[in-house]
N, C-alpha and C positions, 0 to 999 in steps of 0.2 A: 601660782599654779606650780605644782611639783614637776620637775623634769622627769620625763618618762624613762630616758636612758642616760646614764652617766658613765662616760668612759674614764676609768681610773688609772690604767696603766697601759702603755704600748711597749711591746718587746723591741729591743735594739737589734736582734739578730733575725727577726722575721716580721710578719705582719700581725702576729698574735696580739690579742687584746684582753684586758681584764676590765669588767664593768659590772654595773647592776641595773636591772630593768624593773621599774616599779609598776605593779599591777593592782587591781582592786583587791586581790586576795593575798598580797604580800610581794616582797622583792625577790627577784630571781638573780642570783649571782652568776655572772657568766665568766668563762664558758660553761655551758650547762647542758646536761643530757636529759631529755624528756622521755620517760617510759611511756610506751604506747598503750593506751586504754581504748582501742577502736570503738567498742560497743559499750562504753561506760564502765570498763573493768580492765585493769592490767591483768592479763591472764594469769590465774592461779595465785594472785597476791591480793591481800586486803589493803584498804586505805591506811589502816593503822600500821601494817607492816611497811608500807611505802614511806610513811613518816619516819618509821624506825630506821629505814635505809637512808634517810635524809633526801629522799626525792623532793625537789623543789617545785616541780610542775609536771603535769601529765598531759597527754594528748588524747583528745576524743575525735570522733569523725562525724562530720555533718551527714554524710550520705547514710551511713549505717544506722545512726540514731534517728534520722528522719524516717527510715524504713521501719525500724523496730527499736524501741517500743512505740515511736511516734511522738509527735510534739504534744499532743493532748495529755499524754501520760506524764511527760517531763514537766509540762506547765502544772499539772495537778500537784506535783510533788514540790513545786517551788523553784524549778530550775535544776540544772544538771548537778551543781555542787550538792544541793540537798538530796537529790535522788540517789546519788552514789556515795553520800557521806564523806566527801572530800572537801576540806576547807582551804586547800592551797590553790595556786593558780591553775587554770586549765587553758590549753590552747586547742582550738577546733580547727581541723583541716576542712577546707571547703567541700571536699568530695571529688575534686578534679581528678585525683589519681585513681580513685575507685571507678569513676566514669571511664577513664582511660582503659581500666582492666575489663570493662564490660563491652569491648569493641563489638562483639557480635549482637549486643542487646540494645545498642544506642545509636541515636542519630543526632549529630551536632549541627546546629544552625546558628545564625547570628543572634536569634532570639535567646537560645539556651540549648539545653540537652534534653531530648526526649529519649526515654529509656524504659526497659522492662525491669521491674523490681526482680532482683536476682532470687528472691525467696519464693514468690509465686507467679511471676510473670506479668503481673498487672502493670498497666502503663503508668508512668510517673514523668514529672518534668522538673528540672532545676534550671533556673536562670540566675544571673547575677543577683537580681533583686530577691529571688526566692532564697538563695544561699545566704544572703544577709539576714533575711527574716528568720530563717531556721536558727542561725547562730545567735541572733538576738534572743530568741525564745530559750535556747539552751543556756544563755547567760554566761558564756565562756569569757575569760579575761582577755584573750587574744583570739580574734577571728582572722581567717585568711580569705582573700579574694577568690572568686571562682576563676580557674584558669583551664586551658586545655593543655594536657601533657602529651607532646608528640611521641610517637614510638621511636625506637632505635632499631635498625637505621631508618632514616627518613630523608627524602630529598630536600634540597635547599628551599625550593619554592614553596614546598608544603610547610616547612618550618617557619618561613617568612610570613605566610598567610596566617599560620596559627598564632604566632606571637603578636601579630597586629590585632587579631580578634581578642587575644587574652588582654592586651592593653585596653581595648575598647570595653571589654568586660569589667576590667579593673576600675575604669572610670565610672561605670554604672554602679559598681559596688560602693565606691567612695561617695557618689552622689546619694545613694540610698542610706548609707550610714549617716551622712551629714544631715539628711532630711529627717532624722530622728527615729529611724527603725531600730537603732541600737537599743539594747535592753534598758529598762529604767535603772537609774543609778542605784547602786547598792545602798542599803540603809545603814546608818551608823547606830551606835548604842542607844541614842535617843529616839530612834525610829524615824528620823528625818532623812531626806535624800543626801547622800555623800556628795562631796564636791566634784567638780568636773574632771579632776585628774583621775578619777576612778571610773571613767567611762571604759567601755569595751574598746581595746586597741585593735587597730586594722592594719594588717601586713600585706603589702604587695608582692607579687611573685614574678621573678625574672624567668623567661624561657628563651628559646633559641636553638635548642638541640645541641649538636656538636659543632656549630658554626660560630667562630669567635666574633665575627662582625655582627651577627644577629644577637649574640649575647650582649655585646656592647650596646646595640641599638635598643634592645628590650630593657636593659638596666636604665639607660638614659630616660626612656619614655616612662617607665614606672616610677622612677625617682621624681620626675617632673609632676607627677600626680600627688606627691607629698604624703606618704603613708607614715605610720608610726614606726614601722620596721620593714625589712625587706628580706624576702626568702629567694633562694636559688632553687628552682624546681626543674623537673624533667631530667633529673639525674638518677642513677641507680635503676635504669630501666633496661639494662642489658648491655650497655656500652663498656668498653675496656676502662680500667681504672685511670689510665692516663688521660682519657677523654673526659672523665669525671672531673679530674683535677683542673683540666684546661677550662672547663665551663666556669669553675669557680674563679680561676685566675682571669678569665676574660671579663667577668661581670664585676669583680671586687673593686677595681680602681674608680668605678663610677657610682659606688654606693657611698652615701655620706658617713663620715666618721661618727657623727653624734646620733646614729640610729642603730638598733640591733640588726644583726645579720643571721639568718637561719638557713642552714644547709638541710634541705628536706630529704628524709628517708635514708640517712647515712649514720653509721657505717660500721666497719670493723674498728677495733681500737686504734691501729695505726693510721687508718683513714681519718679518723676523728682528729687525731693529733696533727696530721697533715693539713686538714681543713682549718684547725685553729691557727696553724702557722701561716695560712693563706688569708686570715682575717675574718673567719667565721666565728660566731658566738654561741649558736644554739643548734642542737642536733636531736633528732628522733630516729629510732631504728627498732625493727621488730626482732632483730637477731638475738638479743639476750633471752627473750622469752621463747621465740620460736625454736631456736636450737636447743634450749633446755628441754623442750618436750621431745626432742630427739635423743636426749642423753648427752648432749655436748656442753661442756663447761669452758668458760674462759679463764685463762690465767695470764700472768705477766709474760709467760714464755710462749703462750699461744693457746690453742684449743686442745681439749682432751675429750675423746669420746669414751664416756664412762661405761659404755656397754661392752667395751673390750675386755677380754679375759685377763689381760695383764694386770688389771686392777682388782681382781677378785680377792686377793689376800692382803691387799695394802691397807695398813692401819693409819696412814697419814690422811690429813683432810684434803679436800680438793686442792687447796693452796696453802702452803705453810705461811703463817703470819697473817692470814686473812681473818678479819673480825666479823664476818657475816654469820648468820645463825647456823648455816649448814656446817661451816668449817669449825665453829666453836664446839660443836657437839658430836659430829658424825665423821666416819671414815669414808674413804673412797670405796673400800670394799662393801660397806653396808649400803651406801648409795647405789653402787652397781647392782647389788642384790635387789634393791627396791625397784630399779628401772627394769631389770630383767623379769621380775615378778609382776611387772605392770601395776605396781602400787603407786597411787597418786602422790603419796609423800615424796617419792624420789624425784619426780618432775618438779614438785614444789621447791624442794630444797635446792636443786640446780638453778631454778628460776631466781630464787632469792639470792643465791651466790652471784649469778651472772649480772643481775641488776646492781648489786652492791659493787661489783667490779667496775661496771660502766660509770656509776655515779661517783665512786672513789677516784676513777681516773680523771674525771673533770675536776675534782677537788684537788688532786695532785697538780693538774695544769694551772689552776688558780694560784696555788702556793708557789709553784715554780715561776710564774709571771711576777708575783710579788717579791720573790727573792732574787729575780734576775737570773734564774737558772732554767729557763724554758728550753734553751738549746740543748742542755744536758738531758732533760727529760725526753725531748723529741728523739735524740740519738739513741737513748736507752730503749724507749718503747718500740720505735721503728726497727731498730737493729736486732733486738732479741726476740721478736714476735714471730711465731711460726704456726700455721694452721696445719691440723691433722685431722684427717677423716671427716671433714665437714665441708660441704659446698656452701660458702657463706653468703653469696650474692644472688642466689636463685631460690 
């Protein structure tokens, strides 16, 4: 049976790691950034363009796809990969974060989460078992357990009760997956079932809010359940950056070296490099696409708000030396004009650039780890990066 995760290199100056993760739809080289395709689409970008950007894996969301278009539609098309015409790996988030964001529309019990559909208000229910069944129907390569994401700030006793329930939910998810609700094994070229290494992988999620001892306890409890990989969740929910880093640092020593680690919902380029230095392998974040739609571009020196008048006459690309489609062909001045004129092309070009930047940063991190120069890359990225005219975490 093929090893799911192989650790290839560990950095001598930090906890950074270089590895690869084998899934049913291909190998993910880590560290890796996953563009967010919440509703079955990375906003403004086609699957062909994602391949051209060298995106290895994309993220879909269980909650949103369950609500719309619904499982019957996805099943009719043969699963999420065929529905969206993407032949690479897909990770599906369980919907815990979206349920967290529906605070006024939901009720959490031991059984699961009762909530009102955010589209039309109709009642709906997701339990650990239902979350597994939905992800099985979607046919993602990596499924996430259902968890509760506590708010920031929250009291310690609430965080403790929440993580204990998250652990119980994780155990129910594992039992459901083991019982065979995971999707039918992918078929090989001969049309027969593929071998067991191509099953849907299942990742557990560490919670514990901003309390180091709870993060430690959660990590130990989740690891005891023996998942294919482990995520650190409940971060980037409004807490200061130092608290975010502490959450990773508290959990990391208890996560096994031979399993992938996923920092959920993060982050800015310097944050991702710092998370890699703290032993994380996988990242997803809406910032490259969300900020692009506000006219903000990422560069090695920081963010640029291309709506600003200072760029109106500039003939240079968004970033000199960048190989993305926007920078190869268009000037800052033209892209600014498109954004100001509310032409969709402008937002698409910035989106392509931003995704290229994030994906290329992970490629640079992998190369730096291979050459023993990660410390140099870390100092360069963190030291030279400055944000301008963009609120990045809200």
